N, C-alpha and C positions, 0 to 999 in steps of 0.2 A: 323638711321632708318633701320628696318629689310628689308632684300632683298625681302620678300614677299609683303611688301607694295609697293615697286617699280614695282613689277609684276602686282599687282592689279591696280595700277595707270595707267600703260601702257595698260592693258586690257580694262579699262574704256575708255581710249582715242580711242582705236580701235573701241569699240562699238559705242561711240558717233560720230566718223567719219563716220561710216556707216549711222547712222540716219541723220546726217547733209547732206550727199550726197543723200540719198534715199528720204527724204521728199520733196515734190514738192515746188516750189516757193510760198511763203506766206502761207504755210500750218501751220507754227508755229503760236501760239496764238498771235494776234496783230502784227505779224512780219512786215507786210508792213509799219505800222505806225512807228514802232521803227526804221526801216531802213531809212524811210523818214526823221526822226529826224537827223540821221547822215549826210545825204546829205545836209539838210538845214544848219547844223552847218558848214560843210566844205565849202559851197558856200557863206554863209552870215556871219559867225562868230557871230551869234545872236541866242538867244533861241526862239523857235517858240511860238506862241500864238494860242488860239483856232481858231481864224479867219485866221491864216496863211494857205496858200494853199500848198498842197503836190506837190512835183516836178512833172513835166510832164512825166518824165521817169518812175516814180513809178506808176503814174496814168494810163499811157498807158499800162504798164505791167499787170495791173489788168484786162485789157480788152483783153489781148492776152495770157492768161494762165487760166487753169481750177481752180475754186475756191470752197471752202467749202460752205455748206448751210448757215453757219453763216454770210457769206458776201452777202446774197441775198438782204439785205437792200440797197445795192448799186444800185439796179434797173437794167433796161434793159441795155444791152451792157456788162454784166458780166455773164459768163457762169459757172454753177456748173460742177462738174466732170461728172455727168450723161449727162448733155446737151453737154458738150465738146466732149466726146468720141462718142456720138450718131451722131455727124455731120461728113460729109466727111472731110478728112484732109484739103482740099482746103478752107473749110468754117469755120475753127476753129479760125480764126482771124477776127477782125472787120474791116470794111471799114473806111476810113477817114471821110466820111460823117456821118456814124453812131456814131463814136467817138465824133464828135462835138456836138451831142445831149446830152451827159452825162455831168452833172454839175461837176465842179471841187471839189475835195475832200479837206477837211481842217483837221487840227491836233486835234484829240481827245486825243492824248497822250501828249499834251502841258503841263499838270500838273506834268509830271514826272521830278524828280530831275535830274541834268545833269551829274553826275560823270561818269556813264557808257558810256554815249554818247561821252564825252570828250576823254575817253580812246579808244573806238571802232572806233571813227572818224579817228584815226591814220591809222589803216590798210585799212580802206575804202579809205582814201586819197592816200595811197601808191598804191592802185589798180586802181586809176583813169585811164580811157581809156580801162579797161577790159569790157567785156559784163556784163550786170546787173546780170545775174545768177551766173557768176563766182565771182563777187564781194560779192554777198550775201553768197555764200558758203565760201568764204575767211573769212568774218566776223563771220559766224556761227562757224567756226573752232576756231577763236580767242575767241569767247564767250565760247565755250566748254572748252578751256584751262583755262579760268578764273574759271569756275565752278569746274573743276577738282581739283583745289587747295584745295578744301574742304576735299578731301580724306586724304592727309597727315596730315592736321590740325586736322581732326576728330580722326585719329589714335593716334596722340600725346596726345590729350585731353583724349581719352579713356585709353591709356596706363598709364597715371598718376592716373586715378581713378580705373580702373578695371584690369590692368596688360596687358601684351603684347598679351596673347592668345585671350582675348575678343576684344582687340583693332584691331586685324586682322579681326575679324568678323565684326566690325564696318566698316572698309574699304571695306570689301567684300560686305556688304549690299548696300553701295553707288555705288560700281562698277557694281552691277548687277540690281539694281532697275530700271525697265523700265520707271517709271514716272520721275525719276531723269535724265535719259538719254534723254528722249524726251524733257523735259523742258530745258535742257542745250544745246540742238542742234539747237536752233533757235536764231535769232537776238533779244535779249531782255535784259533788265537790271536785271532780276531776277537772272541771273547767278552770277553777282557780289554780289548781296545780299546774296546768298548762301555762297560764299567764305568769305565775311566779318562776317557773323554770326558764321561761324566755327572758324574764328580768335578770335572773342569775347568769344566764349565758351572756347577756349584754354587759353586765358588770365584769365578768371574767375576761371577755375579749378586750375590753377597754381598760383592764387592770384598775378597776375602781377601788375605792378605799375599803379596808377590812370591816369597818363598822357598818357600812351600807350593805356589804355582802352578808354580814352576820344578821342584820335585820331581815333581809330577804330570805335567807336560809331559815331563820326562826319562823317566819310566816309560813314558809313551805312545809316545815315540819308540823305546824299546827293545822295544816290543810289535808295532807295525805301521809300516812306513815310510810308508804313505799318510797317517799322522797328521802328517807334515810340514806338512800343510795348516793345522794348529793354530798354527804359528809366525806366518804372516801374519795370522791371525785375532786372535791376542793382541796383535801389534804394532798392528793397526788399532784395537783396543779401548782399549789402555792407553797408546799413544803412548810418551812418555818413560819411563813406569813399566814398560815391557815389557823394559827392558834386563836387569834382575836375573833375572827368570824365564827369559828366553831364553838368557842366558849360562849359568845354572845347568843348564838342560836340555841344552845342548851339552856341558857338562862331564860330565854323567852318561852321555849316549848317543853323543857324538861319535865315540868309539873304534870303535863298530860300523860307522858309515858310512865312516870312513877305511879300515877293514878291507875292506869291500865294494868300494870303489874300487880298492884295491891288488890285490884278487883279480880285478878286471874284472867284478864283479857289478853289478846294478842299484843305483843310489843312491836312486831315488824309490819303489821298490816296484812299479813298473808294467812290469817286465821290458823296460827300454829299452836294454839292451846292444846296441850296434851299430846301433840303429834311429833315432837322433836326426836323421840326415841327411834322412830323408823326412818328418819331422814337419811342417815348415812347409807343404809341398805338400799334406799330408793335410787341412788346414783346409778347403779348398774341395772336396775329394773325398768326405769323410764325409757320409753322409745323417744329419744331426743330428736330424731329426724321428724317423727310424727308430731311431736310437741311444737317444733319450730314451724311446721306447716300450719298448724292450728293458729299459732300466734300471728303468723304472717297474714293468713286469710282474714281473721277477725280484726286485724289492724287495718287492712286495705279497704274491705267492704263487708259489713255484716248488717243484715236488715233488722236491727233492733233486737229486742228480747225474744223475738220469734226465730232468731238465728237463720234468717234467709241468706242464701249464698248465691254467688255467681257460678258460672261454669268453671270447671277446674282449669281449663286452658287459659282463661282470662287471668286467674291468679298467677299461673306459671309465667305468663308474659310480663305482668307487672313486677313479679318477684325477680325475674331475670334482669329486667332493666334496673331495678333497685340494687341488685348485686353488682352489676357493672358500674353503677354510679359510685358505690362505696369503694370499689377497687380503684377506680380512676381518681378518686379524691385523696388517696393515700399520699401522693407526693406533694399535695398542696400545703403550703406553710400557713401557720396561724390557726389550724383547725384543732389543736390539742384540746381546748375546752369542749368543743362539740363531741370529739371522740370520747373524751373522759366521761362526760355526762351520760351519753348514750350507752357507752360500754358498761358502766357500773349499774345503770338501770336494767340493762339486759341480764347482767349477772344477778341482780336482785330478783328478777322475774324467774331466773333459773332456780333460785332458792324457793320461790313461791311454787314452782312446779313440783319440787321435791316435797314440800309441805302438803300440797294437794294429793300427791300420791300416797304419802304416809297416812294422811287423815281420811281420805275418801277413795283411794285406789284409782284416782283420775290423774293421768300423766300429762296434763296440759294446763294452760292458763289462757284466759281471754286476752287477745292482743290489743284491745282498746286501752289497757293499762300503759302501753307503750306510747300513747299519744301525749303522755306527760312530757315526753322528750320531743314534742313536735318541732320546736325551734332548732335544737341541734341536728335532728334528722333532716330537716329542710335545708339547713346549711350544708350538710355533707352531700346531699343529692344534687343540689345546684352547683356545688363546687366540682363534682365529678362529671356531670352531664354538660355543663356549660350551656351553649345555645341549643343543644339537643333537648334541653328541658322542655322545650315547646312540644316535642313529641309525647313526652310523658303527660303533660298537661292535657293534650287532646285525648289520650287514652283514659285518664282519670275523669275527664268530662263525660266521655261516652259511658263509662261505668256508672257514673253518678246518675245520668238521665235514664239509662236503661234500668238500673237497679230500682230507682224510685218509681218510675212510670210503669214498668212491666212486671216488677216483683212485689215491691212493698205495698203500693196503693191497691192493686187488685186483690191481694191477699187480705189486707186489713179490712177491706170493704166487703169481703165475702164472695167475690166473683170467681176466684180460682183457688185450687188447693195450694198447700204450702210448697214453695219453690217451683211452681208452674208459672211460666211467664206469659203474660197477655196484656199488651199495652192498649188494646182496643177498648178496654173499659176505663180508660183514663178519665174521661169527662164524668162518667157516672160515679166513679170512685171519689172524685172531688166532692160531689154532692153528699155522698154518705159520710165522708170524713169532715164535712163542714169546712172545707178549704176553698176560699174564693178563687174563681177562675183567673182573675187578674193577678193574684199572688203567684199562682202556678206559672202564668205567662212571664212574670218578672223573674221567677226562678230560672226558667229556661234561658231567658235573655241574659241574666247575670252569669250563668254558666258559660255561655258563649263569650260574654264580655270579658271574663277573666283571661281566656285564651287570646282574644284579640288585643287586649291591653298589654299582655306580656309579649306577644309577637311584634306589636308595633314598637315597643321599646327595643327589642332585639334588632329589628330592621333599621331603626333610626341610628343605633349604635354602629352597625356595620357601615351605614352610609357616611357617618361622620368619620369613621376610620379611613374609608376610601378617599374622602376629600383631603385628609391630612397626608396622604402618600404623595411625595413629590412627583412631578411629571417625568423626571428622569429615572424613576424607579423601574427596574427591569420588568416588573409585572405589567406596566402600562404599555 
């Protein structure tokens, strides 16, 4: 592997370490529930059910830390960021009498497949005895490392299809994308899904053996149920040669889906228990343009569970570039695995939107689920943009720095209202968020470093091309 890949991989780990440290406890999407799953496994060695209660440690932590508006459903005793920072420091924790009034929480993530939790339970168990916040950070970093494995796998897949130059761009896209960094810097099983999807893409583009593909697919199905979308993708690509990998994957992961059905849980991962009756009618009721807009925004940049957002024009610019990239990639040969994986995942998310509408009357779905296809999407974007990928890297870098420094950090630390930008509190926010200044400095340097590394590779390639042109060439 090229030295620039190692540099980009290291730069992403620096950037992700900053996010893992800076983001407050439970600010990651569904993070408290995922971490509670780890504790339950380590304490009981059993898989939780919907009626299993969350550990007292996690439950009490939710009453002693500021929370996003998304968790207001928990009711009295849980303070949002605004409520938390508006109180005197002595009143920011709840009394024992008040805690007793809060009903116990149960597992709404019980339908999640177990593979990630089995793996992440190991570092959590090794850190037993540490304070809760330290253990969460430890598992966040472990999760970040899992997700980061997608970068070299994506590079190898892209190198096989597009050559080394564009493969570097693929790695750089993942190294700088703010949505990928935020999604990978929380305790959640999506990180392992991202890694396994990248592994499957590599196997597909290199036409690897069916047994290896089957093992990777089985592991993916034991990580996230939404990766059921990979089954039709593989069948479409391999036709008759898909029998072995699909059957092997079912043999590995099928027991989990049988268990979910027997317990009355969701089979697809989209919480479709009891909601299938209204799905057909939802097709004409959902505002699909609005749903696509929500998916795109929350895929590109979303400030954690507080749902902080950039200006609309910033999303429109990034979406336009992405659309042009996909259109330009259409004539490129060898991209069938990427198109198939991404396409079937988007179709699966469309089903998820129908489920959401039928069950809750909500006609959209969070776009961070699309990061499971980080590798195929990076391949398509780099194939379409070519050397102009540098421009997209710059825009993503600007969105990353602005979003974290001006939106996320000032809001989390109580200096500004939600979605009000103010980067002047950057240093003060670092102190309140217990984030070292040196780590923030490394994050800024790493973000710039991704762009410089990718640009240097592009410039070097063009210089080599010019040297190879004979002097008699008409352009000389």
